[in-house]
MISE-651444 format. One line per 3 residues: number of its first residue (from 1); their letters; for each residue x, z, y of C-alpha. Coordinates in Angstrom, 2 decimals, always signed. Layout:
BEGIN
NUM> a> X Z Y  ...
This chain:
BEGIN
1> mrq> +113.83 +72.05 +112.75  +111.04 +74.88 +112.91  +110.17 +76.82 +110.15
4> lii> +107.53 +79.68 +109.08  +109.57 +82.35 +107.24  +107.18 +84.40 +104.99
7> rnl> +107.79 +88.08 +104.57  +106.23 +90.82 +102.58  +105.02 +94.02 +103.76
10> dgv> +108.61 +95.47 +103.26  +110.15 +92.60 +105.42  +111.69 +90.69 +102.50
13> vvg> +111.59 +87.11 +102.90  +109.35 +85.46 +99.95  +108.62 +82.08 +101.07
16> gis> +108.86 +79.43 +103.91  +106.89 +76.58 +105.71  +108.96 +73.94 +107.03
19> cgd> +108.82 +70.17 +107.69  +111.36 +67.14 +106.51  +112.86 +64.67 +108.95
22> kge> +109.66 +62.15 +108.49  +106.79 +64.92 +109.11  +106.53 +66.16 +105.18
25> iyi> +105.65 +69.76 +104.78  +107.71 +71.79 +102.27  +106.47 +74.74 +100.93
28> kge> +108.36 +77.46 +98.98  +107.28 +80.70 +97.12  +108.99 +83.18 +94.84
31> tae> +106.22 +82.69 +92.65  +103.94 +79.49 +91.93  +100.67 +81.64 +92.79
34> leg> +102.56 +82.38 +96.42  +103.25 +78.58 +96.85  +99.41 +77.75 +95.89
37> llr> +98.33 +80.23 +98.58  +100.61 +78.99 +101.20  +99.46 +75.28 +100.37
40> giv> +95.78 +76.65 +100.66  +96.53 +78.36 +104.09  +98.20 +75.17 +105.54
43> dnt> +95.15 +72.93 +104.30  +92.75 +75.28 +105.57  +93.84 +76.58 +108.72
46> qlk> +92.03 +75.44 +111.56  +94.12 +74.25 +114.84  +93.07 +74.08 +118.43
49> snk> +95.49 +70.78 +118.70  +94.73 +67.40 +117.42  +98.18 +67.45 +116.07
52> kis> +98.91 +67.82 +112.30  +101.02 +70.97 +111.20  +103.95 +69.09 +110.42
55> ell> +104.12 +67.86 +114.18  +103.74 +71.36 +115.37  +106.59 +72.51 +113.14
58> csn> +109.01 +69.66 +114.24  +108.25 +69.98 +117.79  +109.53 +72.66 +120.40
61> gdi> +106.26 +73.38 +122.07  +102.39 +74.37 +121.02  +103.80 +77.04 +119.04
64> eyl> +100.69 +78.69 +119.92  +98.62 +76.29 +118.09  +100.32 +77.41 +114.94
67> egi> +99.01 +81.35 +115.11  +96.30 +80.66 +113.11  +98.54 +80.55 +109.97
70> kkn> +100.17 +84.01 +110.90  +96.75 +85.58 +111.09  +95.67 +83.87 +107.63
73> leg> +98.91 +85.01 +106.41  +98.36 +88.64 +107.56  +94.88 +89.00 +105.78
76> ygf> +96.85 +88.22 +102.47  +99.46 +91.00 +103.30  +102.28 +88.87 +104.30
79> kgi> +104.13 +88.20 +107.83  +104.93 +84.97 +109.25  +107.83 +84.54 +111.58
82> ftn> +108.82 +81.02 +113.20  +112.48 +80.10 +113.69  +114.99 +77.36 +113.97
85> dak> +117.08 +77.24 +111.20  +119.60 +74.58 +112.97  +120.88 +77.38 +115.52
88> eis> +124.75 +77.35 +115.26  +125.85 +80.81 +114.32  +129.58 +82.41 +114.17
91> gyy> +129.41 +82.94 +110.44  +130.63 +86.81 +111.54  +130.14 +89.82 +108.89
94> rge> +131.66 +92.65 +107.74  +131.27 +93.27 +104.10  +132.53 +96.90 +104.46
97> cnr> +128.84 +97.62 +106.04  +127.37 +97.42 +102.48  +130.45 +99.61 +100.88
100> iav> +130.08 +102.37 +103.38  +126.57 +102.65 +103.52  +126.02 +105.66 +101.45
103> vyd> +128.04 +107.89 +103.57  +127.62 +106.07 +106.96  +125.37 +108.76 +108.00
106> flv> +127.47 +111.37 +107.05  +130.46 +109.80 +109.09  +128.21 +109.54 +112.02
109> rlm> +127.37 +113.08 +112.07  +131.46 +114.09 +111.72  +132.35 +111.91 +114.41
112> tlp> +130.17 +112.79 +116.73  +130.16 +116.65 +116.16  +132.61 +117.33 +118.88
115> fgg> +130.10 +115.66 +121.28  +126.91 +117.26 +120.32  +126.03 +115.33 +117.16
118> ggk> +124.48 +112.03 +116.98  +120.98 +113.22 +117.42  +121.81 +114.58 +120.85
121> lrd> +123.47 +110.95 +121.55  +120.53 +109.14 +120.20  +118.15 +111.42 +122.36
124> svi> +120.02 +110.32 +125.55  +119.60 +106.77 +124.60  +116.00 +107.16 +123.84
127> ell> +115.61 +108.99 +127.18  +117.26 +105.93 +129.12  +115.33 +103.10 +127.05
130> npq> +112.04 +105.06 +127.70  +109.51 +103.47 +125.21  +106.00 +103.17 +125.66
133> pad> +103.10 +103.37 +123.34  +102.21 +99.86 +122.13  +105.44 +98.46 +123.32
136> kil> +107.22 +95.95 +120.89  +110.68 +96.97 +120.26  +113.51 +95.54 +118.31
139> dvc> +116.54 +97.48 +117.13  +119.32 +94.80 +116.62  +122.15 +95.88 +114.21
142> cgt> +120.00 +99.18 +112.98  +122.05 +100.12 +110.44  +120.63 +102.78 +108.40
145> gel> +117.98 +103.30 +110.95  +118.11 +106.67 +112.24  +117.48 +105.35 +115.98
148> tkm> +115.00 +103.09 +114.82  +113.02 +105.73 +113.12  +113.30 +108.05 +116.52
151> vse> +112.20 +104.76 +118.71  +109.04 +104.02 +116.32  +108.01 +107.87 +116.50
154> rvg> +107.81 +107.45 +120.38  +105.97 +104.41 +120.41  +103.28 +105.30 +117.80
157> eag> +100.91 +103.11 +115.52  +99.67 +101.05 +118.51  +103.09 +99.58 +119.07
160> evv> +105.50 +97.48 +117.04  +109.13 +98.52 +115.74  +111.50 +96.25 +113.70
163> gid> +115.09 +96.70 +112.52  +117.30 +93.69 +111.79  +120.55 +94.25 +110.03
166> lsp> +123.07 +92.10 +107.91  +123.56 +94.73 +105.42  +121.03 +94.80 +102.81
169> tml> +122.53 +98.31 +101.67  +121.93 +99.88 +104.87  +118.58 +98.26 +105.23
172> sia> +117.62 +99.79 +101.74  +118.44 +103.20 +102.84  +116.66 +102.56 +106.45
175> rrk> +113.43 +101.74 +104.65  +113.59 +105.38 +102.54  +113.45 +106.93 +106.08
178> ttg> +110.20 +105.72 +107.40  +107.05 +103.50 +106.84  +106.43 +103.05 +110.40
181> vcf> +109.16 +100.29 +110.80  +109.61 +96.91 +109.43  +113.18 +96.27 +108.55
184> iha> +114.30 +92.63 +107.94  +117.55 +91.18 +106.64  +118.35 +89.02 +109.78
187> nse> +121.21 +87.93 +111.63  +121.63 +89.01 +115.50  +122.72 +85.25 +116.27
190> nip> +119.51 +83.93 +114.60  +116.65 +86.25 +115.34  +113.77 +84.96 +113.41
193> ypa> +111.15 +86.01 +116.40  +109.70 +83.31 +119.06  +110.71 +83.65 +122.28
196> nyf> +109.49 +86.49 +125.00  +108.09 +88.50 +122.36  +109.58 +91.96 +122.51
199> dri> +109.27 +94.25 +125.51  +112.48 +96.55 +124.84  +115.47 +95.77 +122.62
202> tis> +118.20 +98.12 +121.56  +121.75 +97.19 +120.19  +123.86 +100.65 +119.44
205> fal> +127.63 +100.58 +118.84  +127.55 +96.87 +117.11  +128.76 +94.57 +119.64
208> hem> +132.42 +95.92 +119.64  +132.39 +94.88 +115.93  +131.83 +91.31 +116.89
211> pgi> +134.18 +88.30 +117.94  +133.69 +87.07 +121.55  +131.50 +83.93 +120.29
214> ars> +129.09 +86.46 +118.16  +128.67 +88.70 +121.15  +127.74 +86.04 +123.36
217> ntl> +125.31 +84.52 +120.50  +123.87 +88.00 +120.15  +123.41 +88.51 +123.67
220> kei> +121.86 +84.72 +124.14  +119.47 +85.52 +121.41  +118.28 +88.74 +122.72
223> yri> +117.70 +87.19 +126.07  +115.75 +84.55 +124.22  +113.14 +86.80 +122.45
226> lrn> +112.99 +89.29 +124.99  +110.05 +89.14 +127.56  +110.47 +88.14 +130.95
229> dgk> +111.74 +91.33 +132.74  +111.87 +92.93 +129.45  +114.79 +95.63 +129.10
232> llv> +117.91 +95.82 +127.02  +119.31 +99.15 +125.89  +123.23 +98.81 +124.97
235> ady> +125.09 +101.56 +124.05  +129.13 +101.21 +123.14  +132.43 +101.79 +123.66
238> hkp> +133.66 +102.48 +127.26  +137.02 +102.87 +128.73  +136.92 +106.29 +130.63
241> egf> +139.09 +107.58 +133.57  +141.62 +110.07 +133.35  +144.98 +110.20 +130.91
244> lrn> +143.25 +112.53 +128.09  +140.25 +110.85 +127.96  +142.00 +107.15 +127.34
247> tvl> +144.27 +108.89 +124.76  +141.32 +109.94 +122.90  +140.00 +106.13 +123.12
250> nia> +143.38 +104.94 +122.00  +143.09 +107.15 +119.18  +139.39 +106.10 +118.32
253> mli> +141.07 +102.37 +118.72  +143.50 +103.11 +115.64  +140.55 +102.87 +113.21
256> etd> +138.76 +100.04 +115.04  +139.65 +96.26 +114.73  +140.79 +93.84 +117.37
259> tak> +137.02 +92.68 +118.63  +136.56 +96.51 +119.95  +139.54 +96.07 +122.10
262> dmi> +138.83 +92.52 +123.09  +134.94 +93.64 +124.12  +136.47 +96.57 +126.09
265> nhg> +138.98 +94.20 +127.95  +136.26 +91.60 +128.93  +133.88 +93.99 +130.19
268> lrk> +130.54 +94.70 +128.46  +129.00 +94.76 +131.95  +130.92 +91.37 +132.79
271> ela> +129.31 +89.80 +129.59  +125.68 +91.18 +129.92  +125.67 +89.29 +133.36
274> nng> +127.02 +86.47 +132.01  +124.27 +86.07 +129.58  +121.14 +86.91 +132.24
277> fqi> +121.28 +90.55 +132.41  +120.84 +92.83 +135.48  +121.86 +96.25 +135.06
280> eqs> +119.57 +98.65 +136.10  +120.99 +102.23 +135.18  +123.60 +103.31 +132.84
283> klm> +124.44 +106.83 +131.45  +128.32 +107.91 +130.37  +128.47 +110.19 +127.15
286> amg> +131.09 +111.79 +124.80  +133.44 +111.98 +127.55  +132.69 +108.87 +128.92
289> lie> +133.85 +107.38 +125.70  +130.23 +105.86 +125.49  +128.19 +103.96 +128.09
292> ail> +124.63 +103.63 +127.73  +123.09 +100.48 +129.53  +119.81 +99.37 +130.53
295> ark> +119.57 +96.07 +131.54  +116.63 +93.89 +132.83  +116.27 +90.07 +131.61
298> vis> +116.64 +87.78 +134.69  +114.63 +84.58 +134.75  +116.71 +82.02 +137.08
301> s> +115.12 +80.17 +139.60
């Protein structure tokens, strides 16, 4: 079932429009006034298609005919995002992300200090991503939004930068850092954006936190919403060469879960290839313990 999720300017879900099994329209808003507004928009939106709105919501095609609803929503200060609520997800989530959110930035600074600090590593990631003015860019599992903010500064007002995360506390901190980004509470396995929407997507130090099925679902979802020939930037653990560097990695694994070891053993490059991406560039950082990979979405013939 396709649905239109309604968010306010802060990215918080405040309502939705969906259809039932028999084609009936369901409208939900956090207030009666919002429900009335949504009903009026549905009733008054002029479609280019002869189909009813309910038929379009329940079908897999013709999504462009629903854009009129989104435009009307924007006129009232809301943002509409089409999604599919029937998608299966792994159910993965680490609750500790909420608990450590208030000290997360401090911990990152502390852990990256021997390698020049988190800012230096993020600069390297952004340099490889090479965001352009007017790009639409998504930061998946954005955390407290440090990288998202830096990307937004490069893109400027002509572009669109979005950050998604499963931790409400992380997102709350991120929203206080910048007004140039729409931060959304969303699952990386079911991202509420249409296909081929973003020009570039980043996901840094998040895949190793996920079990295999969640990593695969996330990469498949990123592939779906990335435009044809769009670019994905992944930064995560890398197995370095040399005894000393491997010793440092093994020490780091003592504070990580089995999912990090699983990702390293399977090989991040292999997982990217299995999900439709072709590696174009890469850069080793932090003694080779971290690899930033720029990959291109490949369209199968």
